[in-house]
GURO-813534 format. One record per residue (C-alpha): residue in three letters; z, x, y. Coordinates in steps of 0.02 Angstrom, whole numbers, padded with zeros to 5 digits. Layout:
BEGIN
+-----+--------+--------+--------+
:   r :     zz :     xx :     yy :
+-----+--------+--------+--------+
: ALA :      Z :      X :      Y :
...
+-----+--------+--------+--------+
***
This chain:
BEGIN
+-----+--------+--------+--------+
:   r :     zz :     xx :     yy :
+-----+--------+--------+--------+
: MET :  01055 : -02720 :  04868 :
: SER :  01080 : -02886 :  04780 :
: GLY :  01138 : -02935 :  04607 :
: VAL :  01243 : -02823 :  04492 :
: GLU :  01205 : -02641 :  04458 :
: VAL :  01294 : -02547 :  04319 :
: ILE :  01319 : -02358 :  04313 :
: THR :  01368 : -02300 :  04139 :
: PHE :  01449 : -02138 :  04080 :
: GLY :  01495 : -02080 :  03908 :
: CYS :  01468 : -02148 :  03734 :
: ARG :  01354 : -02279 :  03656 :
: LEU :  01498 : -02401 :  03651 :
: ASN :  01505 : -02391 :  03840 :
: THR :  01316 : -02423 :  03846 :
: TYR :  01342 : -02580 :  03741 :
: GLU :  01491 : -02639 :  03843 :
: SER :  01396 : -02613 :  04006 :
: GLU :  01278 : -02752 :  03952 :
: VAL :  01428 : -02863 :  03918 :
: MET :  01501 : -02820 :  04088 :
: ARG :  01338 : -02860 :  04177 :
: ALA :  01326 : -03029 :  04092 :
: GLN :  01508 : -03073 :  04126 :
: ALA :  01497 : -03020 :  04309 :
: GLU :  01339 : -03123 :  04335 :
: LYS :  01420 : -03270 :  04246 :
: ALA :  01565 : -03257 :  04371 :
: GLY :  01442 : -03266 :  04515 :
: LEU :  01470 : -03087 :  04572 :
: ASN :  01334 : -03022 :  04688 :
: ASN :  01298 : -02863 :  04785 :
: ALA :  01410 : -02764 :  04669 :
: ILE :  01408 : -02596 :  04579 :
: LEU :  01507 : -02580 :  04416 :
: VAL :  01549 : -02403 :  04365 :
: ASN :  01590 : -02389 :  04179 :
: THR :  01680 : -02221 :  04165 :
: CYS :  01718 : -02097 :  04024 :
: ALA :  01880 : -01999 :  04004 :
: VAL :  01834 : -01879 :  03861 :
: THR :  01833 : -01726 :  03976 :
: GLY :  01890 : -01682 :  04151 :
: GLU :  01706 : -01654 :  04194 :
: ALA :  01665 : -01833 :  04146 :
: VAL :  01798 : -01896 :  04267 :
: ARG :  01731 : -01780 :  04404 :
: GLN :  01554 : -01846 :  04380 :
: ALA :  01615 : -02026 :  04391 :
: ARG :  01704 : -01991 :  04556 :
: GLN :  01549 : -01906 :  04623 :
: ALA :  01440 : -02055 :  04573 :
: ILE :  01561 : -02175 :  04659 :
: ARG :  01551 : -02078 :  04822 :
: ARG :  01361 : -02073 :  04813 :
: ALA :  01352 : -02259 :  04774 :
: ARG :  01459 : -02297 :  04928 :
: ARG :  01349 : -02189 :  05042 :
: GLU :  01193 : -02275 :  04979 :
: ASN :  01267 : -02452 :  04974 :
: PRO :  01395 : -02467 :  05116 :
: HIS :  01413 : -02655 :  05100 :
: ALA :  01420 : -02674 :  04910 :
: ARG :  01579 : -02701 :  04810 :
: ILE :  01615 : -02552 :  04698 :
: ILE :  01714 : -02597 :  04542 :
: VAL :  01772 : -02455 :  04429 :
: THR :  01817 : -02477 :  04246 :
: GLY :  01804 : -02391 :  04076 :
: CYS :  01914 : -02261 :  03993 :
: ALA :  01947 : -02151 :  04145 :
: ALA :  01996 : -02304 :  04246 :
: GLN :  02116 : -02354 :  04105 :
: THR :  02196 : -02183 :  04091 :
: GLU :  02189 : -02129 :  04275 :
: LYS :  02195 : -02297 :  04365 :
: GLN :  02289 : -02231 :  04516 :
: THR :  02159 : -02093 :  04542 :
: PHE :  02020 : -02220 :  04564 :
: ALA :  02125 : -02351 :  04657 :
: GLU :  02163 : -02220 :  04790 :
: MET :  01980 : -02186 :  04822 :
: ALA :  01929 : -02268 :  04986 :
: GLU :  01756 : -02303 :  04911 :
: VAL :  01828 : -02413 :  04771 :
: ASP :  01862 : -02599 :  04794 :
: ALA :  01938 : -02641 :  04625 :
: VAL :  01990 : -02555 :  04462 :
: LEU :  01977 : -02650 :  04297 :
: GLY :  02047 : -02597 :  04130 :
: ASN :  01945 : -02584 :  03970 :
: GLU :  02002 : -02756 :  03912 :
: GLU :  01978 : -02841 :  04082 :
: LYS :  01801 : -02775 :  04106 :
: LEU :  01733 : -02886 :  03966 :
: LYS :  01800 : -03051 :  04039 :
: SER :  01709 : -03153 :  04171 :
: ALA :  01877 : -03207 :  04248 :
: SER :  01907 : -03025 :  04298 :
: TYR :  01758 : -03032 :  04417 :
: ARG :  01819 : -03186 :  04509 :
: GLY :  01943 : -03176 :  04651 :
: LEU :  01925 : -02988 :  04675 :
: PRO :  02027 : -02911 :  04816 :
: ASP :  01955 : -02903 :  04992 :
: PHE :  01886 : -02742 :  05064 :
: GLY :  02017 : -02620 :  05130 :
: VAL :  02166 : -02674 :  05028 :
: SER :  02300 : -02556 :  04963 :
: ALA :  02281 : -02456 :  04802 :
: GLU :  02403 : -02567 :  04710 :
: GLU :  02310 : -02724 :  04760 :
: LYS :  02149 : -02654 :  04685 :
: LEU :  02221 : -02638 :  04509 :
: ARG :  02177 : -02755 :  04366 :
: VAL :  02230 : -02644 :  04221 :
: ASN :  02340 : -02703 :  04078 :
: ASP :  02430 : -02607 :  03940 :
: ILE :  02289 : -02569 :  03821 :
: MET :  02412 : -02538 :  03677 :
: SER :  02456 : -02724 :  03684 :
: VAL :  02280 : -02774 :  03635 :
: ARG :  02276 : -02824 :  03451 :
: ALA :  02099 : -02890 :  03426 :
: THR :  01922 : -02853 :  03478 :
: ALA :  01829 : -03013 :  03521 :
: PRO :  01646 : -03017 :  03469 :
: GLN :  01531 : -02984 :  03617 :
: MET :  01354 : -03051 :  03604 :
: VAL :  01213 : -02967 :  03699 :
: LYS :  01028 : -03009 :  03692 :
: HIS :  00961 : -02840 :  03744 :
: ILE :  01016 : -02663 :  03790 :
: ASP :  00939 : -02620 :  03958 :
: GLY :  00821 : -02472 :  03950 :
: HIS :  00839 : -02444 :  03762 :
: VAL :  00722 : -02480 :  03616 :
: ARG :  00864 : -02468 :  03489 :
: ALA :  01007 : -02592 :  03497 :
: PHE :  01190 : -02547 :  03487 :
: ILE :  01317 : -02663 :  03406 :
: GLN :  01503 : -02638 :  03432 :
: VAL :  01592 : -02653 :  03265 :
: GLN :  01757 : -02572 :  03309 :
: ASN :  01865 : -02518 :  03457 :
: GLY :  02015 : -02406 :  03482 :
: CYS :  02089 : -02271 :  03370 :
: ASP :  02250 : -02257 :  03268 :
: HIS :  02240 : -02067 :  03258 :
: ARG :  02315 : -01950 :  03385 :
: CYS :  02213 : -01790 :  03391 :
: THR :  02308 : -01675 :  03506 :
: PHE :  02162 : -01645 :  03626 :
: CYS :  02109 : -01828 :  03642 :
: ILE :  02152 : -01952 :  03780 :
: ILE :  02037 : -02090 :  03715 :
: PRO :  02168 : -02190 :  03616 :
: TYR :  02262 : -02212 :  03779 :
: GLY :  02102 : -02281 :  03858 :
: ARG :  02049 : -02389 :  03711 :
: GLY :  02208 : -02436 :  03620 :
: ASN :  02237 : -02445 :  03434 :
: SER :  02099 : -02477 :  03307 :
: ARG :  02033 : -02654 :  03289 :
: SER :  01878 : -02718 :  03204 :
: VAL :  01747 : -02852 :  03240 :
: PRO :  01737 : -02978 :  03098 :
: MET :  01587 : -02952 :  02983 :
: GLY :  01514 : -03122 :  03016 :
: ALA :  01505 : -03087 :  03203 :
: VAL :  01419 : -02920 :  03173 :
: VAL :  01290 : -03002 :  03061 :
: GLU :  01259 : -03137 :  03192 :
: GLN :  01235 : -03008 :  03329 :
: ALA :  01115 : -02906 :  03222 :
: ARG :  01012 : -03059 :  03181 :
: SER :  01000 : -03104 :  03364 :
: LEU :  00944 : -02931 :  03415 :
: VAL :  00815 : -02918 :  03276 :
: GLU :  00744 : -03087 :  03328 :
: GLY :  00733 : -03014 :  03503 :
: GLY :  00615 : -02878 :  03441 :
: TYR :  00728 : -02731 :  03404 :
: ARG :  00674 : -02627 :  03255 :
: GLU :  00827 : -02516 :  03250 :
: ILE :  01012 : -02559 :  03251 :
: VAL :  01150 : -02433 :  03286 :
: LEU :  01329 : -02476 :  03234 :
: THR :  01452 : -02402 :  03356 :
: GLY :  01639 : -02390 :  03387 :
: VAL :  01773 : -02271 :  03446 :
: ASP :  01820 : -02227 :  03267 :
: ALA :  01689 : -02323 :  03174 :
: THR :  01731 : -02260 :  03000 :
: SER :  01903 : -02340 :  03015 :
: TYR :  01814 : -02508 :  03021 :
: GLY :  01893 : -02650 :  02924 :
: ALA :  02070 : -02587 :  02894 :
: ASP :  02138 : -02730 :  03000 :
: LEU :  02025 : -02865 :  02925 :
: PRO :  02055 : -02976 :  02772 :
: GLY :  01999 : -02882 :  02617 :
: GLN :  01986 : -02720 :  02717 :
: PRO :  01794 : -02703 :  02710 :
: SER :  01735 : -02526 :  02747 :
: LEU :  01600 : -02472 :  02869 :
: GLY :  01485 : -02433 :  02722 :
: PHE :  01514 : -02608 :  02649 :
: LEU :  01477 : -02684 :  02819 :
: ALA :  01313 : -02586 :  02830 :
: LYS :  01264 : -02644 :  02655 :
: THR :  01303 : -02823 :  02702 :
: LEU :  01200 : -02811 :  02861 :
: LEU :  01046 : -02747 :  02771 :
: LYS :  01063 : -02880 :  02639 :
: GLN :  01092 : -03029 :  02755 :
: VAL :  00971 : -02973 :  02891 :
: PRO :  00824 : -02902 :  02790 :
: GLU :  00718 : -02895 :  02948 :
: ILE :  00815 : -02742 :  03007 :
: ARG :  00692 : -02599 :  02991 :
: ARG :  00809 : -02455 :  03033 :
: LEU :  00997 : -02446 :  03030 :
: ARG :  01103 : -02303 :  03101 :
: LEU :  01283 : -02257 :  03128 :
: SER :  01331 : -02184 :  03297 :
: SER :  01462 : -02059 :  03238 :
: ILE :  01574 : -02042 :  03087 :
: ASP :  01731 : -01953 :  03031 :
: SER :  01671 : -01883 :  02864 :
: ILE :  01846 : -01889 :  02788 :
: GLU :  01837 : -02078 :  02796 :
: ALA :  01665 : -02094 :  02714 :
: ASP :  01675 : -02206 :  02560 :
: ARG :  01568 : -02241 :  02407 :
: HIS :  01473 : -02381 :  02493 :
: LEU :  01416 : -02263 :  02629 :
: LEU :  01362 : -02132 :  02503 :
: ASP :  01266 : -02266 :  02406 :
: LEU :  01170 : -02309 :  02564 :
: ILE :  01128 : -02127 :  02596 :
: ALA :  01065 : -02108 :  02419 :
: ASP :  00972 : -02273 :  02390 :
: GLU :  00931 : -02367 :  02549 :
: PRO :  00772 : -02314 :  02641 :
: ARG :  00814 : -02424 :  02791 :
: PHE :  00975 : -02324 :  02817 :
: MET :  00918 : -02180 :  02925 :
: PRO :  00942 : -02001 :  02861 :
: HIS :  01043 : -01938 :  03008 :
: LEU :  01233 : -01928 :  03027 :
: HIS :  01330 : -01870 :  03178 :
: LEU :  01494 : -01792 :  03121 :
: SER :  01658 : -01774 :  03216 :
: LEU :  01693 : -01597 :  03156 :
: GLN :  01778 : -01526 :  03315 :
: HIS :  01806 : -01353 :  03240 :
: GLY :  01781 : -01242 :  03089 :
: ASP :  01946 : -01148 :  03077 :
: ASP :  02084 : -01226 :  02973 :
: MET :  02227 : -01173 :  03087 :
: ILE :  02141 : -01245 :  03240 :
: LEU :  02098 : -01405 :  03144 :
: LYS :  02284 : -01421 :  03101 :
: ARG :  02336 : -01391 :  03280 :
: MET :  02207 : -01522 :  03334 :
: LYS :  02290 : -01639 :  03208 :
: ARG :  02125 : -01673 :  03122 :
: ARG :  02130 : -01746 :  02948 :
: HIS :  02002 : -01632 :  02868 :
: LEU :  01989 : -01445 :  02836 :
: ARG :  01835 : -01333 :  02837 :
: ALA :  01807 : -01354 :  02650 :
: ASP :  01812 : -01542 :  02665 :
: ALA :  01673 : -01540 :  02795 :
: LEU :  01564 : -01424 :  02693 :
: ALA :  01590 : -01526 :  02534 :
: PHE :  01536 : -01684 :  02624 :
: VAL :  01382 : -01601 :  02695 :
: GLU :  01335 : -01533 :  02522 :
: GLU :  01353 : -01705 :  02445 :
: VAL :  01249 : -01790 :  02580 :
: ARG :  01109 : -01663 :  02561 :
: ARG :  01114 : -01681 :  02372 :
: LEU :  01093 : -01868 :  02388 :
: ARG :  00960 : -01860 :  02524 :
: PRO :  00891 : -01688 :  02563 :
: GLU :  00796 : -01739 :  02719 :
: THR :  00957 : -01791 :  02810 :
: SER :  00985 : -01703 :  02975 :
: LEU :  01159 : -01682 :  03043 :
: GLY :  01231 : -01684 :  03217 :
: ALA :  01410 : -01635 :  03261 :
: ASP :  01536 : -01624 :  03401 :
: MET :  01628 : -01459 :  03418 :
: ILE :  01756 : -01396 :  03543 :
: ALA :  01756 : -01215 :  03602 :
: GLY :  01908 : -01132 :  03678 :
: PHE :  02046 : -01241 :  03608 :
: PRO :  02221 : -01175 :  03650 :
: THR :  02274 : -01026 :  03541 :
: GLU :  02095 : -01001 :  03479 :
: THR :  02068 : -00816 :  03435 :
: GLU :  01898 : -00731 :  03423 :
: GLU :  01911 : -00743 :  03233 :
: MET :  01949 : -00930 :  03242 :
: PHE :  01803 : -00956 :  03360 :
: ALA :  01689 : -00862 :  03238 :
: ASN :  01742 : -00983 :  03102 :
: ALA :  01682 : -01130 :  03211 :
: ALA :  01513 : -01048 :  03238 :
: SER :  01495 : -01004 :  03054 :
: LEU :  01535 : -01182 :  03001 :
: ALA :  01392 : -01245 :  03108 :
: GLU :  01278 : -01115 :  03027 :
: GLU :  01335 : -01155 :  02848 :
: ALA :  01318 : -01342 :  02876 :
: ARG :  01149 : -01317 :  02962 :
: ILE :  01194 : -01431 :  03106 :
: ALA :  01028 : -01477 :  03188 :
: HIS :  01102 : -01567 :  03338 :
: LEU :  01260 : -01478 :  03396 :
: HIS :  01358 : -01553 :  03542 :
: VAL :  01472 : -01421 :  03615 :
: PHE :  01619 : -01464 :  03728 :
: PRO :  01717 : -01327 :  03819 :
: TYR :  01900 : -01376 :  03791 :
: SER :  01964 : -01477 :  03936 :
: PRO :  02153 : -01507 :  03950 :
: ARG :  02187 : -01692 :  03970 :
: PRO :  02355 : -01734 :  04051 :
: GLY :  02470 : -01825 :  03932 :
: THR :  02401 : -01745 :  03773 :
: PRO :  02497 : -01621 :  03665 :
: ALA :  02359 : -01490 :  03676 :
: ALA :  02378 : -01485 :  03865 :
: ARG :  02554 : -01414 :  03838 :
: MET :  02496 : -01279 :  03716 :
: PRO :  02460 : -01099 :  03774 :
: GLN :  02292 : -01112 :  03864 :
: LEU :  02146 : -00989 :  03861 :
: ASP :  02073 : -00923 :  04021 :
: ARG :  01940 : -01043 :  04087 :
: ALA :  01808 : -00907 :  04097 :
: LEU :  01837 : -00867 :  03912 :
: VAL :  01824 : -01053 :  03866 :
: LYS :  01657 : -01068 :  03958 :
: GLU :  01593 : -00905 :  03880 :
: ARG :  01633 : -00964 :  03705 :
: ALA :  01555 : -01133 :  03738 :
: ALA :  01396 : -01045 :  03795 :
: ARG :  01395 : -00939 :  03637 :
: LEU :  01420 : -01091 :  03526 :
: ARG :  01278 : -01180 :  03618 :
: GLU :  01167 : -01029 :  03579 :
: THR :  01209 : -01051 :  03396 :
: GLY :  01165 : -01235 :  03411 :
: GLN :  01000 : -01192 :  03493 :
: ARG :  00954 : -01073 :  03351 :
: LEU :  00995 : -01204 :  03223 :
: HIS :  00894 : -01333 :  03318 :
: GLN :  00744 : -01214 :  03322 :
: ALA :  00758 : -01189 :  03133 :
: HIS :  00765 : -01379 :  03109 :
: LEU :  00609 : -01404 :  03215 :
: ASP :  00520 : -01265 :  03120 :
: GLY :  00560 : -01350 :  02955 :
: MET :  00482 : -01515 :  03008 :
: VAL :  00312 : -01445 :  03056 :
: GLY :  00178 : -01511 :  02937 :
: SER :  00285 : -01659 :  02878 :
: ARG :  00238 : -01843 :  02888 :
: GLN :  00361 : -01944 :  02991 :
: SER :  00389 : -02122 :  03048 :
: LEU :  00425 : -02134 :  03235 :
: LEU :  00512 : -02268 :  03338 :
: VAL :  00426 : -02258 :  03506 :
: GLU :  00535 : -02265 :  03662 :
: ASN :  00501 : -02307 :  03844 :
: ASN :  00474 : -02133 :  03915 :
: GLY :  00332 : -02060 :  03812 :
: LEU :  00454 : -01998 :  03679 :
: ALA :  00503 : -02056 :  03505 :
: HIS :  00628 : -02017 :  03369 :
: THR :  00597 : -01984 :  03187 :
: GLU :  00703 : -02064 :  03053 :
: ASN :  00814 : -01909 :  03053 :
: PHE :  00833 : -01927 :  03242 :
: THR :  00724 : -01783 :  03296 :
: LEU :  00638 : -01802 :  03464 :
: VAL :  00447 : -01810 :  03466 :
: ALA :  00324 : -01813 :  03613 :
: ALA :  00229 : -01979 :  03594 :
: PRO :  00121 : -02005 :  03748 :
: GLY :  00019 : -02163 :  03755 :
: LEU :  00110 : -02256 :  03616 :
: ARG :  00182 : -02428 :  03640 :
: PRO :  00373 : -02440 :  03652 :
: ARG :  00463 : -02516 :  03501 :
: ASP :  00316 : -02483 :  03383 :
: LEU :  00347 : -02394 :  03218 :
: VAL :  00210 : -02263 :  03200 :
: PRO :  00171 : -02146 :  03054 :
: VAL :  00119 : -01970 :  03114 :
: THR :  00097 : -01792 :  03056 :
: ILE :  00203 : -01662 :  03145 :
: THR :  00092 : -01519 :  03206 :
: GLY :  00217 : -01407 :  03298 :
: HIS :  00351 : -01404 :  03430 :
: ASN :  00387 : -01331 :  03602 :
: GLY :  00567 : -01282 :  03567 :
: ARG :  00637 : -01448 :  03632 :
: HIS :  00540 : -01581 :  03540 :
: LEU :  00408 : -01601 :  03405 :
: ASN :  00223 : -01630 :  03433 :
: MET :  00119 : -01749 :  03328 :
: GLN : -00059 : -01778 :  03272 :
: SER : -00143 : -01948 :  03254 :
: MET : -00057 : -02114 :  03250 :
: ALA : -00074 : -02287 :  03174 :
: ALA :  00039 : -02419 :  03250 :
: ASP :  00132 : -02522 :  03121 :
: ALA :  00114 : -02698 :  03188 :
: ALA :  00216 : -02773 :  03049 :
+-----+--------+--------+--------+
***
């Protein structure tokens, strides 16, 4: 191989940062290299990264393999001790061209491979400009990094550091550049995006940032948020939901569970009633809004009744896109020291919760049949509606916005009838 290849795991923020990494590595003159941008959210994510590294080495015996991302930050020694790995960079180092210069020679010791600083010492997030997001028709913009909260199951603050925000002017500049590059849809992303602005002068909220973006860059056709913590949603965000057609009617919520005792043991800041009240308010303001959510099955001490409360919350909130995670103990987190459930039971409950999610998704698809929708066409014969429902769109041109009628679905995605590309 030649050039720089990037293998990305995990969240949309990682997807965005992978473009920054590629640009910085190329700027440093790196060649014949594979950058692996890892995720640490579950033990399975770490396992998949290790597996990908071994496969990359088999297929590219002479390439440099550089591992970075959250798993590299939290488990640096694990990756440094892999014979297939040539260097390990921290989450701060991966975004700097200097990190890709003077890398260690092949065959050095594990300690010599390490370029990982104390992420808790990082106090600011420098704006990172990218011109495109490889393979995507929607563009991600990092507005925030890190997290000040310490949910008992979560290792991510130790991989990302404390919360820090990108100044509003830099976000506006990045959005303008991406829109000029042909992107119709912008997605604002961060580790804890709804904490945006607390460290900036005037403490602007995420909702205020989104309002400002749409005002100052009127060419943005569609604006989304990647994920939100509903307890941090402010009046500006609710105004957008109610009144701004360019703000897409889809929210992905960090719910995690539906039982109050488990939520307290997770050290979440909301209770079941808070989540349902937010969902009710969103649907009152904009009935067509679809909701996604993350939920964990098999958290330590979870009884069958507590699990049932999680499933029933998903039902009551009519979560159309449910992402289920079997609880995975992460070393160094408080939940890893709590009484654990049997792994077979954790997997069984996760499977049952996924079945609930599948039923809810089917009901969501059923409800969209016969409706008129606007699609953003992607690169693989698929498209997404404004409420982020997948549609089969064969033969349509990527990045076009296309009005269609939904005629049915196959259980996985919607089908459409007729099309008229919006060339505007």
